[in-house]
C-alpha positions as CSV (number, residue, x, y, z in Angstrom):
1,M,87.6,171.5,148.9
2,K,89.1,169.4,146.2
3,N,91.6,166.7,147.2
4,N,94.0,167.9,144.5
5,M,93.6,171.6,145.3
6,N,96.7,173.7,144.5
7,A,97.4,177.1,146.0
8,I,99.8,179.9,145.1
9,G,101.7,182.2,147.4
10,L,103.2,185.3,145.7
11,D,105.9,187.1,147.8
12,L,106.7,190.7,146.7
13,G,110.0,191.5,148.3
14,T,112.3,194.5,148.3
15,T,114.6,193.2,145.5
16,G,112.7,190.2,144.1
17,C,109.5,188.3,143.9
18,K,108.9,184.6,144.7
19,A,106.0,182.4,143.7
20,V,105.3,179.1,145.3
21,L,102.8,176.4,144.5
22,I,101.6,174.1,147.2
23,D,99.2,171.1,147.2
24,A,96.2,170.4,149.4
25,E,98.4,169.2,152.3
26,G,100.6,172.3,152.2
27,N,103.5,170.6,150.6
28,P,105.5,172.9,148.2
29,L,105.4,171.6,144.6
30,R,107.6,174.2,142.8
31,S,108.7,177.7,143.1
32,T,110.1,180.5,140.9
33,Y,112.0,183.8,141.5
34,R,112.6,187.0,139.6
35,S,114.8,189.9,140.8
36,Y,114.3,193.6,140.3
37,P,116.4,196.6,141.2
38,L,116.1,199.0,144.2
39,I,116.5,202.5,142.6
40,K,119.1,204.8,144.2
41,T,119.6,207.7,141.9
42,E,120.1,210.4,144.6
43,P,121.3,210.4,148.3
44,G,118.8,208.7,150.6
45,E,116.6,207.4,147.8
46,A,115.4,203.7,147.8
47,T,112.5,203.3,145.5
48,Q,110.9,200.6,143.3
49,N,109.5,200.9,139.8
50,A,106.0,199.3,140.0
51,E,105.8,198.5,136.3
52,V,109.2,196.7,136.4
53,I,107.9,194.6,139.4
54,W,104.7,193.8,137.5
55,K,106.8,192.5,134.6
56,A,108.9,190.4,137.0
57,V,105.7,189.0,138.5
58,Q,104.3,188.0,135.1
59,E,107.6,186.1,134.3
60,A,107.6,184.4,137.7
61,L,104.0,183.3,137.4
62,L,104.4,182.1,133.8
63,D,107.4,180.1,134.9
64,L,105.4,178.6,137.8
65,K,103.2,176.9,135.2
66,A,100.2,176.9,137.5
67,V,97.3,177.2,135.1
68,N,95.3,174.7,137.1
69,A,95.9,176.4,140.5
70,D,92.7,177.1,142.6
71,G,93.7,180.5,144.1
72,L,96.5,183.0,144.9
73,S,97.4,185.2,147.9
74,F,100.1,187.7,148.6
75,S,103.0,188.4,150.9
76,G,104.2,192.0,150.6
77,A,107.2,193.9,151.8
78,M,106.1,196.4,154.4
79,H,106.0,200.2,154.2
80,S,106.0,200.8,150.4
81,L,104.0,203.9,149.3
82,L,102.9,204.3,145.7
83,L,101.0,207.3,144.3
84,V,98.5,206.3,141.6
85,D,96.7,208.7,139.3
86,G,93.0,208.7,138.1
87,Q,94.0,206.3,135.2
88,N,95.5,203.8,137.6
89,K,99.0,204.6,136.5
90,P,102.0,205.1,139.0
91,L,102.9,208.8,139.3
92,A,106.4,208.1,140.5
93,P,108.5,205.2,141.8
94,A,107.3,203.8,145.1
95,L,109.1,204.8,148.3
96,T,110.3,201.8,150.3
97,W,111.2,201.2,153.9
98,A,114.9,202.0,153.0
99,D,114.2,205.5,151.7
100,T,115.6,208.0,154.2
101,R,114.7,211.2,152.4
102,P,111.5,211.8,154.6
103,L,114.0,212.5,157.5
104,D,114.1,216.1,156.1
105,T,110.5,216.7,156.9
106,L,110.0,214.5,160.0
107,A,109.5,217.5,162.2
108,D,106.6,218.7,160.0
109,I,104.4,215.7,160.5
110,P,101.1,217.1,162.1
111,L,100.9,214.3,164.6
112,E,102.0,213.7,168.2
113,A,104.6,210.9,168.3
114,R,103.7,209.1,171.5
115,A,99.9,209.1,170.9
116,T,100.4,207.9,167.3
117,Y,102.6,205.0,168.4
118,L,100.1,203.9,171.1
119,K,97.3,203.9,168.6
120,T,99.1,202.4,165.6
121,G,101.9,200.3,167.0
122,A,104.2,202.1,164.5
123,P,106.8,204.7,165.6
124,L,106.5,208.1,164.0
125,K,109.7,207.5,161.9
126,T,110.8,207.7,158.3
127,P,109.8,204.1,157.1
128,Y,106.1,204.8,157.8
129,H,103.5,206.5,155.8
130,P,102.9,209.6,157.9
131,A,106.6,210.6,157.3
132,K,106.4,209.6,153.6
133,I,103.1,211.5,153.0
134,T,104.4,214.6,154.7
135,Y,107.7,214.4,152.7
136,L,105.8,214.2,149.4
137,Q,103.3,217.0,150.4
138,K,106.2,219.3,151.3
139,K,108.8,218.4,148.7
140,Q,106.6,217.4,145.7
141,P,103.2,219.1,146.2
142,A,102.3,219.2,142.5
143,L,102.9,215.5,142.2
144,F,101.0,214.6,145.4
145,A,98.0,216.7,144.2
146,Q,97.6,214.4,141.2
147,A,97.3,211.3,143.4
148,H,94.0,209.4,143.2
149,Q,95.1,206.5,145.4
150,L,97.8,205.9,148.0
151,V,98.7,202.2,147.8
152,S,101.4,199.7,148.4
153,I,103.4,197.9,145.7
154,K,101.4,194.7,146.6
155,D,98.1,196.6,146.1
156,Y,99.3,197.7,142.6
157,I,100.2,194.1,141.6
158,A,96.8,192.9,143.0
159,F,95.1,195.5,140.8
160,Q,97.0,194.4,137.8
161,L,95.8,190.8,138.4
162,T,92.2,191.6,139.3
163,G,91.3,195.2,138.4
164,V,90.4,195.9,142.0
165,W,91.9,198.3,144.5
166,K,91.8,196.9,148.0
167,A,94.4,196.8,150.9
168,D,95.1,194.0,153.4
169,I,95.1,194.4,157.1
170,G,98.7,193.3,157.5
171,L,100.3,195.8,155.2
172,A,97.8,198.5,156.2
173,S,98.8,198.1,159.9
174,S,102.5,198.4,159.0
175,S,101.8,201.8,157.3
176,G,101.3,203.8,160.6
177,L,97.8,204.8,159.5
178,L,95.8,202.0,160.8
179,N,94.5,201.9,164.4
180,L,95.8,198.7,166.1
181,H,92.8,198.6,168.5
182,T,90.0,199.0,165.9
183,G,91.5,197.4,162.8
184,H,90.5,200.4,160.7
185,W,92.2,203.5,159.2
186,D,92.6,205.9,162.2
187,E,90.2,208.7,161.6
188,D,92.3,211.3,163.4
189,I,95.5,210.4,161.6
190,V,94.1,210.2,158.1
191,K,92.2,213.5,158.7
192,A,95.4,215.3,159.9
193,L,97.3,214.1,156.9
194,Q,94.4,214.8,154.5
195,V,94.5,211.4,152.9
196,K,91.2,209.7,154.0
197,S,89.7,209.8,150.4
198,L,92.9,208.3,148.9
199,L,93.0,205.1,150.9
200,P,91.5,201.8,149.7
201,E,89.2,199.5,151.7
202,V,91.0,197.2,154.1
203,L,90.4,193.4,153.9
204,D,91.3,190.6,156.2
205,A,94.1,188.2,155.1
206,T,91.7,185.5,153.8
207,D,89.1,187.8,152.3
208,L,88.4,187.6,148.6
209,L,90.1,190.6,146.9
210,G,89.0,189.8,143.3
211,N,89.5,187.4,140.4
212,I,92.1,187.0,137.7
213,T,91.0,189.1,134.7
214,P,91.2,187.7,131.2
215,D,94.1,190.1,130.4
216,A,96.0,189.1,133.5
217,A,95.5,185.4,132.6
218,T,97.1,186.0,129.2
219,H,100.2,187.6,130.8
220,T,100.6,185.2,133.8
221,G,99.5,181.8,132.6
222,L,96.8,181.6,135.4
223,K,93.2,180.8,134.6
224,A,90.8,183.7,134.2
225,G,88.4,183.9,137.1
226,M,90.7,182.3,139.6
227,P,90.1,183.8,143.1
228,V,92.7,186.1,144.5
229,F,92.8,186.7,148.3
230,A,94.1,189.7,150.2
231,G,97.1,188.2,152.0
232,S,99.3,190.1,154.5
233,S,102.8,191.4,155.2
234,D,106.0,189.4,154.5
235,G,106.9,189.7,158.2
236,G,103.7,188.2,159.6
237,L,103.6,185.5,156.9
238,A,107.2,184.5,157.5
239,N,106.1,183.7,161.1
240,L,103.2,181.7,159.6
241,G,105.5,180.0,157.1
242,T,107.8,178.8,159.9
243,G,105.0,177.3,161.9
244,A,105.5,179.8,164.7
245,G,103.3,180.0,167.8
246,V,103.0,182.3,170.8
247,Q,106.0,180.7,172.4
248,D,108.3,181.2,169.5
249,T,110.6,184.1,168.3
250,V,111.2,184.2,164.6
251,I,114.2,185.8,163.1
252,T,114.2,186.5,159.3
253,V,117.3,187.8,157.4
254,G,117.0,188.9,153.8
255,T,117.9,192.3,152.4
256,S,116.9,193.6,155.8
257,G,116.3,191.7,159.0
258,A,113.6,191.3,161.6
259,V,112.8,189.7,164.9
260,R,109.2,188.9,165.6
261,S,107.0,187.2,168.2
262,M,103.3,186.3,167.9
263,V,101.1,188.0,170.5
264,T,97.5,187.8,171.5
265,S,97.0,191.6,172.1
266,P,99.0,194.8,171.3
267,Q,102.5,194.6,172.7
268,L,104.2,198.0,172.8
269,D,107.5,199.3,174.1
270,A,107.6,202.0,176.7
271,R,110.3,203.8,174.7
272,G,108.8,203.1,171.3
273,R,111.7,201.0,170.1
274,T,109.6,198.2,168.6
275,W,106.4,197.8,166.6
276,C,103.2,195.7,166.6
277,Y,101.1,194.8,163.6
278,F,98.2,192.6,162.5
279,L,98.8,189.4,160.6
280,S,95.1,188.9,160.3
281,R,92.2,190.4,162.2
282,N,92.6,187.7,164.9
283,Q,96.4,187.5,165.0
284,M,99.1,190.0,165.8
285,F,102.9,190.0,166.0
286,A,105.3,192.3,167.7
287,G,109.0,192.9,166.9
288,G,111.6,195.1,165.4
289,A,113.4,195.4,162.0
290,I,117.0,196.3,161.1
291,N,117.8,197.9,157.8
292,N,121.2,196.4,157.1
293,A,121.4,192.7,156.9
294,G,121.9,191.0,153.5
295,L,122.2,194.5,152.1
296,L,125.4,194.9,154.2
297,I,126.9,191.6,153.2
298,D,126.2,192.3,149.5
299,W,128.0,195.7,149.9
300,V,131.0,193.9,151.5
301,R,131.0,191.5,148.6
302,R,130.9,194.2,146.0
303,M,133.6,196.3,147.7
304,C,136.0,193.6,148.9
305,F,135.2,190.5,146.7
306,P,134.2,192.2,143.4
307,A,135.3,189.2,141.2
308,D,134.1,186.5,143.6
309,T,130.8,184.9,144.7
310,F,129.2,185.0,148.1
311,E,130.6,181.4,148.6
312,V,134.1,182.9,148.5
313,L,133.1,185.6,151.0
314,F,131.8,183.1,153.5
315,K,134.7,180.7,153.0
316,E,137.3,183.4,153.8
317,A,135.2,184.6,156.8
318,A,135.3,181.1,158.1
319,E,139.1,180.8,157.7
320,V,139.7,183.5,160.4
321,P,139.0,182.6,164.0
322,D,137.1,185.8,164.7
323,S,137.2,189.4,163.6
324,E,140.3,190.0,165.7
325,G,139.2,193.4,167.1
326,L,137.6,194.7,163.9
327,L,134.2,196.2,164.6
328,L,131.7,197.3,162.0
329,L,128.7,199.5,162.7
330,P,126.5,198.4,159.8
331,Y,124.3,201.5,159.2
332,L,124.7,202.0,155.5
333,T,121.0,203.0,155.3
334,G,120.4,204.3,158.8
335,E,118.6,202.1,161.3
336,R,115.1,201.2,162.4
337,S,114.9,199.2,165.7
338,P,116.0,200.0,168.3
339,H,117.5,203.4,167.4
340,W,115.1,204.7,164.7
341,K,117.6,207.1,163.2
342,S,117.7,207.4,159.4
343,D,120.9,209.5,159.6
344,L,123.1,206.8,161.3
345,T,126.1,205.9,159.1
346,A,128.4,202.9,159.0
347,T,131.8,202.7,160.6
348,L,134.7,200.2,160.3
349,H,136.8,200.5,163.4
350,G,140.1,198.9,164.5
351,L,141.5,198.1,161.1
352,A,145.1,197.0,161.4
353,L,147.8,195.5,159.1
354,Q,147.0,191.9,160.0
355,H,143.4,192.2,158.9
356,T,142.3,190.7,155.6
357,R,139.1,190.9,153.6
358,G,138.1,187.8,155.4
359,H,138.2,189.7,158.7
360,I,136.0,192.4,157.2
361,A,133.5,189.8,156.0
362,R,133.5,188.2,159.5
363,A,133.0,191.6,161.2
364,A,130.1,192.3,158.9
365,L,128.4,188.9,159.7
366,E,128.9,189.7,163.4
367,A,127.5,193.2,163.0
368,V,124.3,191.9,161.6
369,C,124.0,189.4,164.4
370,F,124.7,192.1,167.0
371,S,122.0,194.3,165.5
372,L,119.5,191.4,165.5
373,A,120.4,190.7,169.2
374,E,119.5,194.3,170.1
375,V,116.0,193.7,168.9
376,H,115.8,190.1,170.2
377,D,116.5,191.3,173.7
378,L,113.4,193.6,173.5
379,V,110.8,191.2,172.1
380,S,111.8,187.6,173.0
381,A,111.0,187.5,176.7
382,G,108.9,184.4,177.6
383,T,109.5,182.6,174.3
384,T,111.0,179.2,174.4
385,R,112.2,178.6,170.8
386,V,114.0,180.7,168.1
387,L,113.1,179.9,164.5
388,V,115.2,181.3,161.7
389,T,114.3,181.8,158.1
390,G,115.7,183.7,155.1
391,N,119.0,183.8,153.3
392,I,121.0,183.5,156.6
393,T,119.9,179.8,156.8
394,R,122.0,179.1,153.7
395,S,125.2,179.8,155.6
396,P,126.1,177.5,158.5
397,L,128.8,179.9,159.6
398,W,126.4,182.9,159.8
399,M,123.9,180.7,161.7
400,Q,126.5,179.6,164.2
401,V,127.6,183.2,164.8
402,L,124.0,184.1,165.5
403,S,123.5,181.2,167.9
404,N,126.7,182.3,169.7
405,V,125.7,185.9,169.9
406,L,122.2,185.2,171.2
407,N,123.5,182.3,173.3
408,R,120.3,180.4,172.3
409,D,119.5,177.3,170.3
410,L,118.3,178.1,166.8
411,V,115.9,176.0,164.7
412,V,115.8,176.2,160.9
413,A,112.6,175.6,159.0
414,S,112.9,173.3,156.0
415,S,111.8,176.0,153.6
416,V,113.8,179.2,153.3
417,D,110.9,180.9,151.4
418,A,108.7,181.2,154.5
419,S,106.9,184.4,153.4
420,A,105.8,182.9,150.1
421,L,104.9,179.7,151.8
422,G,102.9,181.7,154.4
423,A,101.0,183.5,151.6
424,A,100.2,180.1,150.0
425,M,98.8,178.9,153.3
426,V,96.5,182.0,153.4
427,T,95.2,180.8,150.0
428,R,94.7,177.3,151.3
429,H,92.8,178.5,154.3
430,A,90.7,180.9,152.2
431,L,89.7,178.1,149.9
432,D,88.8,175.6,152.7
433,N,86.8,177.1,155.6
434,R,87.1,173.8,157.4
435,L,90.7,174.6,158.4
436,G,89.8,177.0,161.2
437,E,92.6,179.2,162.6
438,L,95.4,180.3,160.3
439,T,98.2,178.0,161.2
440,Y,100.8,175.9,159.5
441,K,102.9,172.9,160.7
442,V,106.3,172.5,159.1
443,Q,109.3,170.2,159.3
444,Y,112.5,171.6,160.8
445,A,115.7,170.9,158.9
446,L,118.4,171.3,161.5
447,G,119.4,173.3,164.5
448,F,122.4,175.2,165.9
449,A,123.5,175.3,169.6
450,P,125.8,178.0,171.1
451,Q,129.4,177.1,171.6
452,P,130.4,178.2,175.1
453,E,133.8,179.6,174.4
454,E,132.9,181.4,171.1
455,A,129.7,182.7,172.8
456,A,131.7,184.2,175.6
457,L,134.1,185.8,173.1
458,L,131.3,187.3,171.1
459,R,129.5,188.5,174.2
460,A,132.7,190.6,175.0
461,T,132.9,191.7,171.3
462,R,129.3,192.8,171.4
463,E,130.0,195.0,174.4
464,H,132.9,196.7,172.6
465,W,130.6,197.1,169.6
466,R,127.9,198.8,171.7
467,G,130.6,201.0,173.3
468,L,131.8,202.1,169.8
469,F,128.2,203.0,168.9
470,T,127.8,205.0,172.1
471,S,131.1,206.8,171.6
472,I,130.2,207.9,168.1
473,W,126.5,208.6,168.6
474,K,126.6,210.0,172.1
475,E,123.1,211.6,172.0
476,L,121.6,208.1,171.9
């Protein structure tokens, strides 16, 4: 390996892409970001335009100015499903994890829920491919019949860069089609769904996927022939990018949120409330995801602070001592863990004359933390440290609320772009076979400790919050 080797990590998120360039020691040199919209033209829809994302990727890579980089790997948002025709063109926008329309055909999936979960580590619910495939087969059969490939958004971007259709084990295992015990597409599942011939080959995270084509080089500023490696999911790579080990729980908050712990073998929940995926063929992680995190805070900003920035929202939330009895069930887009109900809706309860928009903002911050705590309690047993990454780390108030809700110390990694950094580390390991196991050591910026009085108050508020949920959604 060259002493001056530079590696690129490209993170393809729900609403934006990040590119980071690191040196041979793993130190970030520079990074870029481009946003793109989540399409919501009808009730329940949450899709992405693959060609718009490809344009954003080109701009981000050009801005990165990494013509001398030695390799690239990916971090991809989980659960996206894109239909591609025989000319390698998208047939329709890609369905994302947030699209709730497959709820309409959930009962038509030709699989048994318990057996599928035990094989794949993925509950048989709307974010996953069995539900999306069944929905498209039932609701848009003519469109589905034209499909030549079933891929993720990340697979599509990789094809644009290399001209090769391949999947990675991380995103494949988050689809609900991959057998967690064999590391391959599950024969029974793909046969029942009649999609075996539509799925690409699955590679390990550090496997060579292809090389930058001359055309892609022209549009990205990368050098033609540069190796491109398969990468993995944003969730798994966020754990890698924070330096997490088997004794750590990692919480990531972006548009959505997740709580994850590294495991050495499949870890499944008796009630199917959590999931378990591959990071690479030799590493797994278990956890749960919530739908409404930054997405909820952005909604509150648009509704209550339309002329102001997020800084104003957090400032006014900090000016009130607590939410003063105001409770917010945050389910604008249903929920994944632990309830797995796409038809859950949001509720603002307890609104009184003394409440201001600052109280609403504070209740929203608390609601996200309560939702994360529901998952934390299921997957964090035996871990000794909680690492936090994502946009939440930019707000000391929000971090303190989370520490108080969990009643645990929190540690913040020095980089908030953990998934992109994790992808860059995949590139680094792929280029240098002397590095051994896929790991990364990072510096930690600061920590937060629970404040006893505030923690006790929020513990009581959380019980009221859970009681509100139960009173509205009694069947759960």
